[in-house]
C-alpha positions in Angstrom: 4.3 18.5 36.9 7.1 16.2 38.3 10.5 17.5 39.5 12.2 15.5 36.8 10.1 17.3 34.2 10.8 20.7 35.6 14.5 20.0 35.7 15.0 18.5 32.2 13.0 21.0 30.0 15.2 24.1 30.5 18.4 22.0 30.2 17.2 20.7 26.8 16.1 24.1 25.5 12.5 22.9 25.4 9.9 25.5 26.3 6.6 24.2 27.7 3.4 26.2 27.5 0.1 25.1 29.0 -3.0 26.1 27.0 -6.3 27.3 28.4 -8.8 24.7 29.3 -8.4 21.3 27.8 -5.8 22.3 25.2 -2.6 20.3 24.8 0.7 21.0 26.5 3.2 22.4 23.9 6.9 21.9 24.0 9.5 23.2 21.6 12.7 21.3 21.1 15.4 23.0 18.9 17.9 20.2 18.1 20.2 22.7 16.3 20.6 24.6 19.6 21.4 21.6 21.8 17.9 20.2 22.3 17.6 16.4 22.9 14.4 15.1 21.4 15.0 11.5 22.7 15.4 12.7 26.3 12.3 14.9 26.2 10.2 12.0 24.9 11.7 9.6 27.5 10.6 12.1 30.2 7.0 12.1 28.8 6.5 8.4 29.8 5.2 9.2 33.3 2.8 11.9 32.1 -0.9 11.3 32.4 -2.4 14.8 32.2 -3.5 15.0 28.6 -2.2 15.5 25.0 1.3 16.9 24.3 2.5 18.6 21.2 6.3 18.6 20.7 7.3 21.2 18.1 10.5 20.0 16.5 13.1 22.4 15.1 16.4 21.6 13.4 17.9 18.2 12.8 17.5 15.7 15.7 19.5 12.6 16.3 17.7 9.2 16.4 16.7 6.7 17.4 13.8 7.9 19.4 11.0 6.0 21.1 7.5 7.2 21.9 5.8 5.3 24.7 3.1 7.9 25.7 -0.4 8.2 24.4 -1.7 11.4 22.7 1.7 12.8 21.5 2.2 14.9 18.4 5.6 15.5 16.9 5.2 18.5 14.6 7.9 19.9 12.4 8.2 23.4 11.1 6.1 24.5 8.1 9.4 25.1 6.2 9.9 21.4 6.1 13.4 21.6 7.6 12.6 19.6 10.7 14.4 16.2 10.6 15.0 13.1 12.6 18.1 11.2 11.4 19.0 7.7 12.7 22.6 8.4 13.3 22.6 6.6 16.5 20.8 3.6 15.0 23.6 2.7 12.6 25.9 1.1 15.1 23.5 -0.6 17.6 22.9 -4.3 17.6 20.3 -5.0 16.5 19.8 -1.6 14.9 16.6 0.1 16.0 14.1 2.1 13.9 14.7 5.8 13.6 11.3 6.3 15.3 9.6 3.6 17.3 6.0 3.7 18.6 5.4 0.9 21.1 1.9 0.3 22.6 0.7 3.9 22.2 -2.6 5.5 21.0 -3.0 8.6 18.9 0.6 9.3 18.0 0.9 11.9 15.2 4.1 12.7 13.2 3.7 15.8 11.1 5.9 17.8 8.7 9.0 15.7 9.5 11.9 14.3 7.5 12.8 10.9 8.9 15.8 9.1 7.4 19.0 7.0 7.6 18.0 3.9 9.5 17.0 0.3 9.0 13.4 1.3 9.5 12.0 4.8 9.3 8.9 4.4 11.6 8.2 1.2 13.5 4.7 0.8 15.0 4.2 -2.1 17.4 0.7 -2.5 18.8 0.3 1.2 18.2 -2.0 3.8 16.5 0.0 6.1 14.4 -0.7 8.9 11.9 2.0 10.2 9.6 1.2 13.4 7.7 2.9 15.7 5.3 6.3 14.0 5.9 9.1 12.3 4.1 10.8 9.0 4.9 14.0 8.2 3.0 17.2 6.2 3.0 15.8 3.3 5.0 15.6 -0.4 4.4 11.9 -0.3 5.3 10.0 3.0 5.3 7.2 2.0 7.7 7.0 -1.3 9.5 3.7 -2.0 11.2 3.0 -5.0 13.5 -0.3 -5.4 15.3 -0.9 -1.7 14.5 -3.1 0.8 12.8 -1.2 3.3 10.7 -2.4 6.1 8.5 -0.2 7.9 5.9 -1.5 11.2 4.4 0.6 13.3 2.0 3.7 11.2 2.8 6.6 10.4 0.5 8.6 7.2 1.0 11.7 6.8 -1.2 15.2 5.3 -1.5 14.6 2.0 0.3 14.0 -1.7 -0.2 10.4 -1.9 1.1 8.0 1.0 1.4 5.4 -0.3 3.8 5.7 -3.6 5.6 2.6 -4.7 7.5 2.0 -7.8 9.7 -1.4 -8.2 11.3 -2.0 -4.5 10.7 -4.2 -2.0 9.0 -2.5 0.6 6.9 -4.2 3.5 5.1 -2.3 5.4 2.4 -3.8 8.5 0.9 -2.4 11.1 -1.5 1.1 9.7 -0.9 4.0 8.6 -3.0 6.2 5.5 -2.7 9.1 5.9 -5.1 12.6 4.6 -5.8 12.0 1.3 -3.9 14.1 -1.6 -5.0 11.8 -4.5 -3.9 8.2 -4.1 -2.7 6.3 -0.9 -2.3 3.9 -2.9 -0.1 4.6 -6.1 1.7 1.5 -7.3 3.7 1.2 -10.6 5.6 -0.8 -12.3 8.3 -4.3 -10.8 7.9 -3.2 -7.3 7.2 -5.3 -4.8 5.3 -3.9 -2.1 3.0 -6.1 0.6 1.6 -4.6 3.1 -0.9 -6.3 6.2 -2.4 -5.0 8.7 -4.9 -1.5 7.5 -4.4 1.5 6.4 -6.5 3.8 3.5 -6.0 6.9 2.8 -8.1 8.8 -0.4 -7.2 9.6 -3.9 -8.3 6.0 -4.8 -7.1 3.5 -5.3 -4.3 3.1 -8.4 -2.3 0.1 -9.6 -0.2 -0.1 -12.9 1.6 -3.2 -13.9 3.5 -4.1 -10.2 3.4 -6.1 -7.6 1.5 -5.1 -4.8 -0.8 -7.5 -2.1 -2.0 -6.2 0.6 -4.3 -8.5 3.3 -5.7 -7.4 5.8 -8.3 -3.8 4.9 -7.8 -0.9 4.7 -10.2 1.0 1.5 -9.5 4.2 0.4 -11.3 5.4 -3.2 -10.7 3.6 -6.5 -10.6 1.3 -7.6 -7.7 1.7 -11.0 -6.1 -1.2 -12.3 -4.1 -1.0 -15.6 -2.2 -2.9 -17.7 0.4 -6.5 -16.4 0.6 -5.6 -12.8 -0.3 -7.9 -10.2 -1.8 -6.8 -7.6 -4.3 -9.2 -4.9 -5.5 -8.0 -2.2 -7.9 -10.3 0.5 -9.2 -10.1 3.5 -11.5 -12.8 5.7 -13.0 -13.5 7.4 -16.3 -10.9 10.0 -17.0 -8.7 9.1 -14.0 -5.0 8.4 -14.3 -5.2 5.1 -12.4 -3.2 2.2 -13.9 -1.2 -0.9 -13.1 2.0 -0.9 -15.1 2.7 -4.5 -14.5 0.8 -7.7 -14.0 -1.0 -9.7 -11.4 -0.1 -13.2 -10.1 -2.8 -14.6 -7.7 -2.8 -18.0 -6.2 -5.8 -19.2 -4.1 -6.8 -15.5 -4.0 -9.5 -13.1 -5.3 -8.8 -10.3 -7.8 -11.3 -7.5 -8.7 -10.5 -5.0 -11.4 -12.8 -2.0 -12.2 -12.2 0.4 -15.0 -8.4 0.0 -14.7 -5.8 -0.5 -17.4 -3.4 -3.4 -16.6 -0.4 -3.5 -18.8 0.8 -7.0 -18.0 -0.7 -10.5 -17.7 -3.3 -11.4 -15.0 -2.6 -14.9 -13.8 -5.0 -16.6 -11.4 -4.5 -20.2 -10.2 -5.3 -22.7 -7.5 -9.0 -22.0 -7.1 -8.6 -18.3 -7.4 -11.2 -15.9 -8.8 -11.0 -13.0 -11.2 -13.7 -10.4 -11.7 -12.9 -7.6 -14.2 -15.4 -4.9 -15.2 -14.5 -2.3 -17.8 -10.8 -3.2 -17.5 -8.1 -3.3 -20.1 -5.8 -6.3 -19.6 -2.7 -7.4 -21.4 -3.5 -11.2 -21.3 -5.2 -13.7 -19.0 -4.1 -17.1 -17.7 -6.4 -19.3 -15.6 -5.0 -22.5 -14.2 -5.8 -25.2 -11.6 -9.5 -24.7 -11.2 -9.6 -20.9 -11.3 -12.6 -19.0 -12.4 -13.0 -15.6 -14.1 -15.8 -13.3 -15.2 -14.6 -10.5 -17.6 -17.2 -8.0 -18.7 -17.3 -4.8 -20.8 -13.5 -4.9 -21.1 -10.6 -5.5 -23.5 -7.9 -8.1 -23.5 -5.0 -7.1 -25.8 -3.4 -10.6 -25.9 -4.7 -14.1 -25.4 -6.8 -15.8 -22.8 -5.6 -19.3 -21.7 -8.1 -21.3 -19.7 -6.4 -24.4 -18.3 -6.8 -27.3 -15.8 -10.5 -27.4 -15.2 -10.8 -23.6 -15.0 -13.7 -21.6 -16.3 -14.0 -18.2 -17.9 -17.1 -16.1 -18.7 -16.6 -13.3 -21.2 -19.5 -10.8 -21.5 -19.3 -7.9 -24.0 -15.5 -8.2 -24.0 -13.1 -7.8 -26.9 -10.2 -10.3 -27.1 -7.5 -9.5 -29.6 -5.6 -12.8 -29.1 -6.8 -16.4 -29.1 -9.1 -17.8 -26.5 -7.8 -21.3 -25.7 -9.3 -24.0 -23.4 -7.5 -27.2 -22.6 -7.3 -30.0 -20.0 -11.0 -29.9 -18.9 -11.3 -26.1 -19.0 -14.1 -24.2 -20.8 -15.3 -20.7 -21.6 -18.7 -19.1 -22.0 -18.7 -16.1 -24.4 -21.6 -13.7 -24.6 -21.8 -10.8 -27.1 -18.0 -10.6 -27.2 -15.5 -9.8 -30.0 -13.1 -12.7 -30.4 -10.2 -13.1 -32.8 -10.2 -16.9 -32.6 -11.3 -19.7 -30.2 -9.7 -23.1 -29.6 -11.0 -26.0 -27.5 -13.8 -24.0 -25.8 -17.0 -26.0 -26.2 -19.4 -23.3 -24.9 -17.7 -20.3 -26.5 -19.3 -20.8 -29.9 -22.9 -19.8 -30.8 -23.4 -17.4 -28.0 -23.2 -14.1 -29.8 -19.7 -14.5 -31.2 -18.2 -15.9 -34.3 -14.8 -17.6 -33.9 -12.2 -16.5 -36.4 -13.4 -12.9 -36.7 -12.7 -9.9 -34.6 -16.1 -8.4 -33.9 -19.6 -9.8 -33.9 -21.0 -11.1 -37.2 -24.6 -11.5 -38.0 -26.0 -14.9 -39.0 -26.9 -15.4 -42.7 -30.4 -14.2 -43.6 -30.7 -11.7 -40.7 
């Protein structure tokens, strides 16, 4: 243990205890009694002798930066431990409340992180945030060239919930709420995986990236661009839903047993696969393709501009319209009416009626 380490800990009311064997070193910092979390973390930079757990008590002033591998910041079980970005407000440019730069195995547990331009910024880092709340930030979590996992996390009162650039972000059993713009904004080959989570915002945006959401409740439309992939799944009896629509350009959309309140629009060579899904309406344009099976479309299906649609065992309450070189193939589906679709007649459906009708003499 360095002289600097021995000197700074007592002064900051941080108590270090070394466990038996290979256990982590534990430090307690009580910011309500004069502890300085930022100074303790700065002193950890030169450490190379194993994992460190920093037990955080009280309300600590940010910004703080972690540049050491295998560090855990753990708040009290009462949920009162906080890091507030009071020092980030007046800096130019303003830093994140918590910044992880080039570190592995950083864990943030049972913390309230608030009041800064960014709650947690991960730059070329591996970060896990668990049982924590991030609020009153412009961006809750910003990941760049990083791997970030959120488990039991609440993000609220901001402009963007999670912003990912060339990163992988996993979100499980978490809530993104009261977000004015995008709950998720993913770009540049990012991958977002959501499980049993809720997102309420103006929408979700993926560009040249992937979004997988399973058994999630999403409010706001999804915008997918530039070779993106969106996969949304529910299951029988689950509360999963998309209360909004999907707009996908040159991208792939997969829906499985999920109600979608709004329109699903796919264009520019994009592809839609929907199995057992309920959709508000469907628009295919500019050489898009779709296969919709065992589902229900509450409104119309418009197939335009050399696009193609295949409907299998699907009910469509509105009109199915094909125009400008587009066509649809309809198999054992219930259609209210069909217009301009050469291959939609005589394949198990009767245009002009809602529901299959047997041919005379059968």
